[in-house]
Every structure is written in C-alpha cells, then in structure tokens.
C-alpha positions as CSV (number, residue, x, y, z in Angstrom):
1,X,104.4,125.7,100.0
2,X,104.4,122.3,101.7
3,X,106.0,119.1,100.4
4,X,102.6,117.7,99.4
5,X,101.8,120.8,97.4
6,X,105.2,120.8,95.8
7,X,104.8,117.1,94.9
8,X,101.4,117.6,93.4
9,X,102.8,120.3,91.1
10,X,105.8,118.4,90.0
11,X,106.3,116.1,87.0
12,X,107.9,112.7,87.6
13,X,108.9,110.7,84.6
14,X,106.4,107.8,83.9
15,X,107.6,104.1,84.3
16,X,106.7,100.8,85.7
17,X,102.1,75.3,96.3
18,X,99.6,76.4,98.7
19,X,101.7,75.6,101.9
20,X,104.5,77.8,100.9
21,X,102.1,80.7,100.5
22,X,100.6,80.3,104.0
23,X,104.1,80.1,105.4
24,X,104.8,83.4,103.7
25,X,101.6,84.9,105.1
26,X,102.3,83.7,108.6
27,X,105.8,85.0,108.4
28,X,104.6,88.4,107.2
29,X,102.0,88.7,110.0
30,X,104.4,87.4,112.7
31,X,107.1,89.9,111.6
32,X,104.8,92.9,111.4
33,X,101.4,92.0,112.9
34,X,99.2,95.1,112.9
35,X,102.1,97.3,113.9
36,X,104.8,96.0,111.6
37,X,108.1,97.9,112.1
38,X,109.5,97.4,108.6
39,X,108.5,96.1,105.1
40,X,108.2,92.4,104.8
41,X,111.1,92.4,102.2
42,X,113.0,95.3,103.6
43,X,116.3,93.4,103.8
44,X,116.0,92.6,100.1
45,X,115.3,96.2,99.1
46,X,118.2,98.1,97.7
47,X,117.9,101.9,97.8
48,X,118.7,103.8,94.6
49,X,122.1,105.2,93.7
50,X,122.1,108.5,95.5
51,X,124.1,111.7,95.5
52,X,126.3,112.7,98.4
53,X,123.5,115.0,99.6
54,X,121.3,112.0,100.5
55,X,121.3,110.4,103.9
56,X,122.9,107.2,102.6
57,X,126.7,107.1,102.8
58,X,128.6,104.7,100.7
59,X,128.8,102.4,103.7
60,X,125.2,101.5,104.3
61,X,121.7,103.0,104.3
62,X,119.8,100.5,106.4
63,X,120.4,98.6,109.6
64,X,119.5,94.9,109.9
65,X,115.8,95.6,110.3
66,X,115.6,97.8,107.2
67,X,115.4,101.1,109.1
68,X,117.6,104.1,108.1
69,X,120.8,104.3,110.1
70,X,121.5,107.4,112.2
71,X,123.4,110.1,110.5
72,X,126.8,111.0,111.8
73,X,129.4,113.6,111.0
74,X,131.3,112.7,107.8
75,X,135.0,113.0,107.3
76,X,134.7,113.7,103.6
77,X,131.0,114.1,102.9
78,X,128.3,116.0,104.7
79,X,130.7,118.6,106.1
80,X,129.0,121.7,107.5
81,X,130.0,125.1,106.2
82,X,129.4,126.9,109.5
83,X,130.4,126.4,113.1
84,X,127.0,126.3,114.8
85,X,123.7,124.7,113.9
86,X,122.0,128.1,113.9
87,X,124.5,129.5,111.5
88,X,124.4,126.4,109.3
89,X,120.6,126.6,109.1
90,X,120.8,130.3,108.2
91,X,123.4,129.5,105.5
92,X,121.1,126.8,104.0
93,X,118.1,129.2,103.9
94,X,120.3,131.8,102.2
95,X,121.3,129.3,99.5
96,X,117.6,128.4,99.0
97,X,116.7,132.1,98.7
98,X,119.3,132.4,96.0
99,X,117.7,129.5,94.1
100,X,120.6,127.2,94.8
101,X,118.4,124.2,95.7
102,X,121.1,121.6,95.5
103,X,123.5,123.6,97.8
104,X,120.7,124.3,100.2
105,X,119.8,120.6,100.3
106,X,123.4,119.7,101.0
107,X,123.6,122.3,103.7
108,X,120.5,121.1,105.5
109,X,121.6,117.5,105.3
110,X,125.1,118.4,106.6
111,X,123.4,120.1,109.6
112,X,121.6,116.9,110.5
113,X,124.9,114.9,110.2
114,X,126.9,117.4,112.3
115,X,124.3,118.4,115.0
116,X,121.8,115.6,115.1
117,X,120.5,116.5,118.5
118,X,120.2,120.2,117.9
119,X,116.8,121.8,117.8
120,X,117.4,122.8,114.2
121,X,118.1,119.2,113.1
122,X,114.4,118.2,112.8
123,X,113.6,121.2,110.7
124,X,116.7,120.7,108.6
125,X,115.8,117.1,107.9
126,X,112.3,118.0,106.8
127,X,113.7,120.7,104.5
128,X,116.1,118.3,103.0
129,X,113.3,115.8,102.2
130,X,111.2,118.6,100.8
131,X,114.0,119.8,98.5
132,X,114.5,116.2,97.2
133,X,110.8,116.3,96.2
134,X,111.4,119.6,94.4
135,X,114.4,118.0,92.6
136,X,112.2,115.1,91.4
137,X,114.0,112.5,93.5
138,X,111.0,110.6,94.6
139,X,112.6,107.5,96.0
140,X,115.3,109.4,97.9
141,X,112.7,111.8,99.3
142,X,110.6,108.9,100.6
143,X,113.6,107.6,102.4
144,X,114.4,110.9,104.0
145,X,110.8,111.3,105.2
146,X,111.2,107.9,106.7
147,X,114.3,109.1,108.4
148,X,112.3,112.0,109.8
149,X,109.7,109.6,111.2
150,X,112.3,107.4,112.8
151,X,114.5,110.0,114.5
152,X,112.4,113.1,114.8
153,X,108.9,111.8,115.7
154,X,106.5,114.4,117.0
155,X,108.2,117.3,115.2
156,X,106.1,117.3,112.0
157,X,102.5,116.8,110.8
158,X,102.4,113.0,110.7
159,X,99.3,112.6,108.4
160,X,100.6,115.1,105.9
161,X,103.9,113.3,105.8
162,X,102.2,109.9,105.2
163,X,100.3,111.5,102.4
164,X,103.5,112.9,100.8
165,X,105.1,109.5,101.1
166,X,102.1,107.9,99.4
167,X,102.4,110.3,96.5
168,X,106.1,109.6,96.3
169,X,105.5,105.8,96.2
170,X,103.0,106.3,93.4
171,X,105.7,108.3,91.5
172,X,108.3,105.6,92.0
173,X,105.8,103.0,90.7
174,X,105.5,104.8,87.4
175,X,109.0,106.2,87.1
176,X,111.2,105.3,84.1
177,X,114.8,104.3,84.6
178,X,117.8,104.3,82.2
179,X,116.5,106.9,79.8
180,X,119.1,107.2,77.0
181,X,118.7,109.9,74.3
182,X,115.4,109.2,72.6
183,X,114.8,105.8,74.3
184,X,112.1,106.0,76.9
185,X,113.8,103.7,79.5
186,X,111.9,101.1,81.4
187,X,109.4,100.9,84.2
188,X,110.2,99.1,87.4
189,X,107.1,99.3,89.6
190,X,108.5,96.6,91.9
191,X,110.7,99.4,93.4
192,X,107.6,100.9,94.9
193,X,106.6,97.6,96.8
194,X,108.8,98.2,99.9
195,X,107.6,101.8,100.0
196,X,104.0,100.9,100.1
197,X,104.8,98.2,102.7
198,X,106.6,100.8,104.7
199,X,103.6,103.1,104.6
200,X,101.4,100.3,106.0
201,X,103.9,99.9,108.8
202,X,104.1,103.7,109.4
203,X,100.3,104.0,109.6
204,X,98.6,100.7,110.0
205,X,95.3,102.5,110.9
206,X,95.8,105.3,108.4
207,X,92.8,105.7,106.1
208,X,95.0,104.9,103.0
209,X,96.8,101.9,104.5
210,X,94.4,99.5,102.7
211,X,95.1,101.2,99.4
212,X,98.9,100.9,100.0
213,X,98.5,97.2,100.9
214,X,96.3,96.7,97.8
215,X,99.0,98.3,95.6
216,X,101.5,95.9,96.9
217,X,99.4,93.0,95.7
218,X,98.6,94.6,92.4
219,X,102.2,95.3,91.6
220,X,103.3,91.8,92.5
221,X,100.5,90.3,90.4
222,X,101.4,92.5,87.4
223,X,105.2,91.8,87.7
224,X,104.8,88.0,87.7
225,X,104.9,87.2,91.4
226,X,101.4,85.7,91.9
227,X,102.3,83.7,95.0
228,X,103.4,87.0,96.8
229,X,100.3,88.8,95.4
230,X,98.0,86.2,97.0
231,X,99.7,86.8,100.3
232,X,99.4,90.5,100.0
233,X,95.7,90.3,99.2
234,X,95.1,87.9,102.0
235,X,96.9,90.3,104.3
236,X,94.6,93.1,103.3
237,X,91.5,90.9,103.9
238,X,92.8,89.9,107.3
239,X,93.7,93.5,108.4
240,X,91.2,95.6,106.6
241,X,88.2,93.4,106.0
242,X,85.9,96.5,106.3
243,X,87.8,98.5,103.7
244,X,86.2,99.5,100.4
245,X,89.0,97.6,98.7
246,X,88.3,94.3,100.5
247,X,85.8,93.2,97.8
248,X,88.3,93.9,95.0
249,X,91.1,92.2,96.9
250,X,88.9,89.2,97.4
251,X,88.4,88.9,93.7
252,X,92.0,89.6,92.8
253,X,93.0,86.9,95.3
254,X,90.6,84.4,93.7
255,X,91.7,85.3,90.2
256,X,95.4,85.0,91.0
257,X,94.7,81.6,92.6
258,X,93.0,80.7,89.3
259,X,96.1,81.8,87.3
260,X,98.3,79.7,89.6
261,X,96.1,76.7,89.1
262,X,96.5,77.0,85.4
263,X,100.3,76.7,85.8
264,X,99.8,73.4,87.5
265,X,96.8,72.1,85.6
266,X,97.0,68.6,87.2
267,X,97.4,69.9,90.8
268,X,94.1,69.1,92.4
269,X,94.7,71.0,95.6
270,X,95.5,74.2,93.8
271,X,92.5,73.8,91.5
272,X,90.2,73.2,94.5
273,X,91.6,76.2,96.4
274,X,91.0,78.5,93.4
275,X,87.5,77.1,92.9
276,X,86.8,77.6,96.6
277,X,88.0,81.2,96.4
278,X,85.9,82.0,93.3
279,X,82.8,80.4,94.8
280,X,83.3,82.2,98.1
281,X,83.6,85.5,96.2
282,X,80.4,84.8,94.2
283,X,78.5,83.9,97.4
284,X,79.7,87.0,99.3
285,X,79.5,89.5,96.5
286,X,76.8,88.3,94.0
287,X,76.1,91.7,92.7
288,X,79.8,92.7,92.1
289,X,80.8,93.5,88.5
290,X,83.3,90.6,88.7
291,X,80.7,88.0,89.7
292,X,79.9,86.9,86.1
293,X,83.6,86.4,85.3
294,X,84.1,84.6,88.5
295,X,81.3,82.2,87.5
296,X,82.9,81.5,84.2
297,X,86.2,80.7,85.8
298,X,84.6,78.6,88.4
299,X,82.8,76.5,85.7
300,X,86.2,76.0,84.0
301,X,87.7,74.8,87.2
302,X,84.8,72.4,87.9
303,X,85.3,70.9,84.4
304,X,89.0,70.6,85.0
305,X,88.4,68.8,88.3
306,X,85.9,66.5,86.7
307,X,88.4,65.6,84.0
308,X,91.0,64.8,86.7
309,X,88.5,62.5,88.5
310,X,87.3,60.8,85.4
311,X,90.8,60.3,84.0
312,X,91.9,58.7,87.3
313,X,89.0,56.2,87.0
314,X,90.0,55.5,83.4
315,X,93.6,54.9,84.4
316,X,92.6,52.3,87.0
317,X,90.1,50.8,84.6
318,X,91.9,50.6,81.3
319,X,95.6,50.9,82.1
320,X,96.3,49.7,85.6
321,X,93.6,47.0,85.3
322,X,92.6,47.4,88.9
323,X,88.8,47.0,88.9
324,X,88.3,47.6,92.6
325,X,90.2,50.9,92.5
326,X,88.4,51.8,89.3
327,X,85.0,51.2,91.0
328,X,86.0,53.6,93.8
329,X,87.3,56.2,91.3
330,X,84.2,56.1,89.1
331,X,81.9,56.2,92.2
332,X,83.8,59.2,93.5
333,X,83.4,60.9,90.2
334,X,79.7,60.3,90.1
335,X,79.2,61.6,93.6
336,X,81.2,64.8,93.1
337,X,79.9,65.6,89.6
338,X,76.3,64.2,89.5
339,X,75.3,66.5,86.6
340,X,78.2,65.6,84.3
341,X,77.4,64.2,80.9
342,X,79.8,61.4,81.7
343,X,77.8,60.3,84.8
344,X,76.0,57.6,82.7
345,X,79.4,56.2,81.5
346,X,80.7,56.1,85.1
347,X,77.6,54.3,86.4
348,X,77.7,51.7,83.6
349,X,81.4,51.0,84.2
350,X,80.8,50.6,87.9
351,X,78.1,48.0,87.2
352,X,80.3,46.2,84.7
353,X,83.3,46.2,87.0
354,X,81.3,45.0,90.0
355,X,80.2,42.0,88.0
356,X,83.8,41.4,87.0
357,X,84.9,41.5,90.6
358,X,82.1,39.1,91.7
359,X,83.0,36.6,89.0
360,X,86.7,36.7,89.8
361,X,85.8,36.2,93.5
362,X,83.6,33.2,92.6
363,X,86.4,31.6,90.6
C-alpha cells in the first residue's frame, strides 16, 4: 500500500495601500518566478514540535532558504541499532513486520542520518515519510517528503509524491490543535499556506499547482490577510491564466479589493482599483454566477466615488469658500457621473459660482 492510499484511508482531526501589494507581488515573483525554490514566507514558517524520530533536530530544521538541512549522524538522537545500512534496513523492516511502527520509523530515520549516501538511504527516507502518514503526523510527513525531493531526487515517483503532499497540506489545513479533554481545540489553516506554496515550487507545471496557489489565497482571505490574498490571486492569474480556477481567482481578487476599499472608505485609489477589478470581471465573465453580485458591488463603489467627488465640491463651495476650486470640483463630478441625481445641483452651482467669480473680477 502506497503513501497516497494510506493517507486516503486515514482520519486526520478536523481544524482550521495598493503600492505595498504590488511590491509584495513583485517580490514573490522575483524570488520564485515560475520555478520558485521555496515558499514566499518560508523564513517565517516554523515547523511543528516534532518527536526525535523526525528529521528536525533541536538545532534547526531549515537553512536560510527554507529548505530542510541535510541529516547527519547524531550523538544522542538518531543512533543506528546496526553496524551497516543493509542490516539497519532489515532491522527496520523487522520492526514494521511486528507492528512496531514507531520503532520502525525511528530505525529508517536513523539509517538516513548515519548512512546518507548509501543506496538504502533513499528507500529508508521514503519509508520514514510513509510511516509518519500512517501515524497521522501530516505536517511532519510533508516535511519528510520534501526532504526526499531535495536530497534523493529521481529515486521515487514524483507525481505520486506531489499528490501525497497535496493531501497532507489539505489535512494540515483542517487539523485541530490543542485538543484538551472534551474541548475540540482550534483550527489553524494558516499552517498549510507554506505547504501549498512549497507544492507550487515543487511542481510549477503540475496539474494541481493552480489549485494549490488558489488555496493559499483562500486561506489568507479567510484568516484576515486580504492584502496577501490579493497578491496570491494575482500570482495565480499571472502564472495560470488558462486554469479553470482563473475565473474564480479573478472574482476573489475583485471581491477582496472591495473588502479592502471598505476599510478605507475615503481612499479614492483603493475604491477605483476595486471598481476596476469588478468591472473587468463583469466584462470578461458576464455569464459567471458571480456576475450579478459583482454588478451590485460595482454600483455601490460607483455611488461611493460619486459621494467623494460631490463632497469635495461641497467643501470648496460651502466651507473653504473657494469658488474657482468648487467650479472645477462640481464640473469634475458632472463629467464623471453624468447620470447622478445630483447632476442638476452640480450644474446649477457651477452657473452660480461662475457669475460670482465674474462679478468679483469686475469689482
């Protein structure tokens, strides 16, 4: 039974302005491009607390680029029971045959630490990752498959391993942490973000890479990081414009920009960007199920922009007492919102203010 089959049959506990964003997007693409070596936030990612049978010693799990460090013989941990890699592998298999999954996993891992360049090391590393799946350690298993990819490339079915990692990332996304007695614990889907990002790096042309990229944006949107979500959706649209998920990503991007514009209700630039995104979505996908909602949101933003322009004209007219500036502001409002029910008021005030300016000039 392969790791993917094992994973499928296992039960994992269930859990869960504008300039800065473009800087983030440019940074993400410059760092990874279409062949990104590591997750965009790999340095911020902290792996879970792990047993001594995982590849992470107490010292460090990742190097400066976020990739797993090479395993080395341990003075206290990861000590092999036998004197040769052949004997150690046989010992690990014997433990597995007895049903001692934990001991077998430790033995396979110790082999990789002790004889990293031996022919048995690649098989032992894969067995170690497979056994972590069996033990329900989704996040650790993902990391160990990542180690397999980094140090033993070409020794395993790559597509199958990507699929297994994808399922593990999904499990981490819904996993619950800190279960205590009858309390259900809490979800922390953000832990899955670097895993999905790593998957995109592992297989940028893999058929499920767009889905992994979309999941990053969806999680960021759901966990209160809309700026990052917009960057993630934009990344998907840039890299995978022909994906079936591109349409959904376009709407999620537009909707998230709308949410951001509500947080800064008087920010004209954010309002305009959100409106542009919504109108672009409606133009490109008029038959989509989100088109009607996009139209409603766009109308709201148009009204908000109209209010901004009219309020500006009122300010120059009634408060600042600057008739020339008020004429410009009222005219700007009338030109940009010709169908507004306040168009008549704007035209009347322009005419009255022009007379006032002419009289002042004559005097």
